[in-house]
C-alpha positions, -999 to +999 in steps of 0.1 A: +046-023+037+081-022+022+095+008+038+125+008+020+106+013-013+083+039-002+113+059+007+130+055-027+094+065-044+094+096-023+134+106-025+145+089-053+172+115-059+185+112-024+215+090-026+237+102+005+228+087+038+229+100+073+264+084+075+276+105+050+262+138+063+276+129+097+312+127+081+308+163+069+300+174+108+322+157+129+319+160+166+336+193+183+368+191+200+359+212+231+371+212+266+349+192+296+319+214+302+323+238+275+285+246+260+274+254+226+250+278+223+232+290+193+209+320+184+183+311+154+158+336+142+139+340+117+144+370+093+108+378+090+111+417+105+125+436+131+145+425+160+122+421+191+132+434+226+124+393+235+153+381+212+177+400+230+173+375+261+184+343+244+209+359+225+227+373+257+219+340+275+232+321+246+265+340+243+270+344+283+269+304+289+291+298+259+319+321+260+319+316+300+324+281+297+348+283+267+323+271+242+305+281+208+282+308+197+266+307+164+238+323+142+219+300+124+190+319+101+162+299+100+146+308+070+120+281+056+093+301+059+098+322+022+063+335+026+069+357+057+107+365+052+119+402+047+148+412+023+175+426+044+164+410+072+183+389+084+215+412+076+197+438+098+195+416+126+234+407+124+239+444+126+215+451+151+227+422+176+266+433+171+254+466+182+241+456+212+278+436+222+264+404+208+290+385+187+288+349+172+321+324+171+304+314+139+273+314+117+256+336+098+280+371+092+283+398+072+317+409+052+327+445+039+303+448+016+274+438+040+266+403+021+260+372+042+287+349+045+293+317+062+320+320+089+330+283+105+329+247+094+294+236+100+274+252+081+254+263+054+240+287+087+210+296+065+184+265+066+170+272+027+206+259+018+205+225+040+176+213+019+197+185+008+205+175+041+170+173+056+161+154+027+186+124+036+172+121+073+136+126+058+144+097+037+157+078+066+126+081+084+105+068+057+124+038+055+123+030+088+081+035+092+086+065+112+071+087+087+049+089+060+034+111+030+000+134+029-009+132-004-038+161-009-051+192-034-032+224-027-063+238-013-062+209+011-024+217+020-032+254+028-035+251+062-006+227+062+014+250+045+013+273+076+030+252+099+057+273+110+068+289+140+036+311+147+012+278+145+024+263+175+002+279+198-033+261+200-061+285+195-083+291+226-112+281+207-097+244+207-124+219+218-123+181+225-145+177+193-119+196+172-090+175+188-114+141+181-123+151+144-081+159+140-071+123+153-097+107+130-082+125+103-047+112+112-056+080+113-071+086+076-040+098+063-019+070+076-041+045+054-026+042+021-010+017-003+025+017-021+004+018-059-017+048-046+017+067-035+027+057-071-004+070-090+002+100-068+035+106-081+027+098-116+002+125-117+028+148-102+009+159-068+027+175-041+029+157-005+039+168+029+058+146+050+044+136+084+062+122+117+042+092+125+037+097+162+036+069+187+031+085+218+001+083+246-013+115+261-021+100+287+013+091+299+040+116+308+072+125+299+098+134+324+122+160+312+142+187+334+143+222+318+176+237+331+153+273+343+116+255+346+129+226+365+120+189+367+087+189+343+061+163+333+042+166+299+021+147+280+035+123+254+033+134+215+008+119+197+000+144+170+018+136+137+036+164+133+045+178+097+084+176+089+081+187+055+062+207+038+048+203+000+072+220-014+102+200+003+112+228+027+111+217+060+093+226+095+110+244+123+106+211+143+125+189+116+152+213+105+161+222+144+167+189+154+187+178+124+205+214+126+211+212+165+224+175+164+246+182+133+260+215+146+267+201+178+242+222+202+246+210+237+220+240+248+185+252+232+176+285+250+142+297+236+109+309+253+088+294+269+060+290+244+078+266+229+069+242+260+038+227+244+062+217+214+089+199+235+075+164+237+074+163+195+112+168+198+119+147+220+101+124+200+121+140+168+152+130+183+145+097+193+136+088+160+165+102+142+187+085+171+202+116+185+213+127+216+188+150+232+202+185+241+196+205+273+166+226+272+162+262+286+128+281+283+129+319+294+101+333+308+078+355+289+086+395+288+057+412+306+046+446+307+019+464+327-011+478+308-029+514+320-045+492+346-020+482+362-021+442+350+007+419+335+006+415+296+027+402+274+048+424+259+035+425+221+051+439+189+030+464+188+042+480+224+067+506+225+102+493+236+094+455+216+113+466+184+152+468+195+149+501+164+128+517+193+162+522+212+184+538+189+154+560+179+149+574+216+188+576+221+198+544+242+232+534+246+235+500+238+254+489+266+228+504+288+203+481+271+224+454+275+235+459+311+193+462+318+186+433+302+210+413+321+190+429+357+165+412+341+177+376+336+200+371+366+183+381+401+220+388+415+233+411+384+225+446+405+241+432+438+272+419+423+273+452+401+270+472+432+299+454+445+321+461+413+312+492+399+342+493+378+336+461+361+322+455+329+292+439+329+310+409+307+328+399+338+296+391+357+294+353+359+259+348+346+240+318+365+211+296+350+201+292+386+196+327+389+172+331+358+135+338+368+110+310+364+081+337+360+078+365+335+101+395+336+086+426+338+099+451+315+100+485+330+114+517+314+121+536+347+143+511+355+161+508+326+165+548+327+180+546+361+203+519+346+212+540+319+217+571+340+244+550+359+259+540+333+264+573+312+274+592+340+305+570+343+315+575+307+339+599+298+331+629+281+348+624+251+328+592+248+297+607+255+304+633+230+311+607+202+282+586+211+260+617+211+272+635+183+270+598+166+229+597+171+222+636+166+237+629+132+210+607+125+180+619+143+186+656+149+209+669+122+201+708+137+217+697+175+243+679+156+256+712+137+258+730+172+278+698+186+302+695+152+309+731+151+329+736+182+337+698+195+359+712+228+328+733+237+307+707+238+331+684+256+334+708+286+298+713+288+295+675+290+327+675+315+305+693+341+301+668+369+315+641+355+335+618+375+342+611+410+324+588+436+292+608+431+287+620+393+257+641+379+232+615+368+210+638+341+211+620+306+192+587+304+193+586+270+215+608+241+179+626+231+179+640+268+214+659+262+197+685+235+171+702+266+200+695+295+228+712+268+203+742+259+214+770+282+249+767+265+233+776+233+221+810+227+198+792+198+185+768+223+184+789+253+153+801+269+152+829+292+130+826+324+112+850+348+095+824+368+112+836+403+095+822+431+064+842+442+073+843+481+107+863+474+101+902+464+110+914+433+128+941+444+150+917+465+156+891+434+162+927+414+188+939+435+205+907+441+211+904+406+224+938+402+246+936+429+262+905+416+269+918+381+287+946+397+309+922+418+311+894+394+348+886+383+361+854+360+388+851+380+376+844+410+379+810+424+349+790+438+354+800+472+356+836+467+325+836+440+306+825+470+320+846+495+307+875+474+273+855+475+273+856+512+280+891+512+250+899+491+227+877+512+238+895+541+227+931+529+195+920+517+192+904+550+194+867+540+207+844+564+249+840+547+242+804+556+214+779+558+219+765+590+215+799+605+183+806+586+173+771+597+179+781+636+162+814+632+139+818+600+121+844+614+149+865+612+157+861+576+139+867+544+156+838+531+191+825+528+223+823+506+211+793+486+178+816+477+203+843+463+221+814+444+189+802+431+177+840+419+214+840+396+209+805+388+174+810+373+186+845+352+215+825+339+206+790+331+164+796+328+161+767+354+161+759+390+178+728+381+209+730+359+243+719+365+268+739+389+264+773+384+301+786+386+313+762+359+281+773+338+294+809+343+328+799+327+316+784+300+293+807+283+314+835+294+311+866+310+294+885+285+269+860+279+268+857+316+264+893+326+240+898+296+215+874+306+215+887+342+209+920+329+181+909+307+164+889+335+167+922+364+151+944+331+123+919+326+113+921+366 
């Protein structure tokens, strides 16, 4: 067959050559060892938690090596694209500290534009480029057209990122049938092609695979290590009937022209690697290095590991915003999952930014990472505890303004008061760790706001009401706001002694039968009366923040309730 004629028949309007395209995209001038990575999502919905993994890995590897990190929008599947998803994706990633050197970006009006010299960075705008390389493959006998009716093409039209994983019902009989159909599709003449085109029939373009599945390809994945995969014998669809490329074809062309050195993606893409290797070979492109990240797992109600699905809480990055997680906390948590030595490094460098951490491919897990909200909360508490009261107030107010307007109005009515509350126990070597999310702030701060405060009479049953009432009454009689903490607590000790409670805990532990309790119990009576809880911030600080009048009113009310 005259493949050049076939190429001209299929792509009569393509006059550019691969050489012409290559001139538009000269090799990048970078220092030795610099990595060029990309994040290439489809704008088909919300940003998945799993999307944070390859984006953070790509950003770290590129920027630590003096390379380039870019954003490419893979929007070739128009049926699944959601309006505004690409813009939302860019904003979400920026929120989590992921910025791109080039690629799709937002201008001041929120519109997408190309930042960089290797665009367009939206695949839907690169059709002309793909057709140049498609024509090249046809002219070399490495790709062929497949003409069918629209109904028969419906299944082929679904060739996108969602159709890569084989069905569990895949059988040898199914595979044999598809092989037979594949051989039949390869049989055609130029005259038949001309007739199809004359009648206006559409075609999909398929790669003519020459692999033997009984033979193995040896390749080293930077995470998984050495791999042996069966050669590709599937005639992969390269162009759909509307002329739009599939992911396989587009990513090969784009990663070559954009100079991608490392392709970072989920391990579910491993089965497609042989066809990508074949495509790069057919096109004459240098194969980038591949990194397949382990799947994110979760524990189900029975304690079994399951893949984190889109329906699970925490899968949607919007969940974290709504729940009140600070983006820097989520980012740091992801680093604990990605690099096994991150926590050790952070413990040794508590005051350093996580961006100072030297990310290592070798420290990435080969097996699934386990998603755990408890661990995320621990990480979050540590980070928030080290923030200044001003920073906490600013972030908390911003969150409350969107998700709790009533609480926001309280915060905004007296910022200095709110900051004073948030300053309790902040700083020092052992700061308080009360907040894992901004949503935790309202119940934590509620005792300082009368509209939220709930009095409690839930005093421990082992103490007599007379002792509790007497302790509260005596405290009010001696309380002076001008007292420093030492004088304040010495008065607590005096009350304890008068009620036959040990003035020091160690005395009580030494002779428990001699006392009704100890000074800590006296403090606890006052704490419950003032804060409504056994667990609350430093009592001395609380009293000075709410003031003497509210302090005495709450204690008197508690005493009366007894």
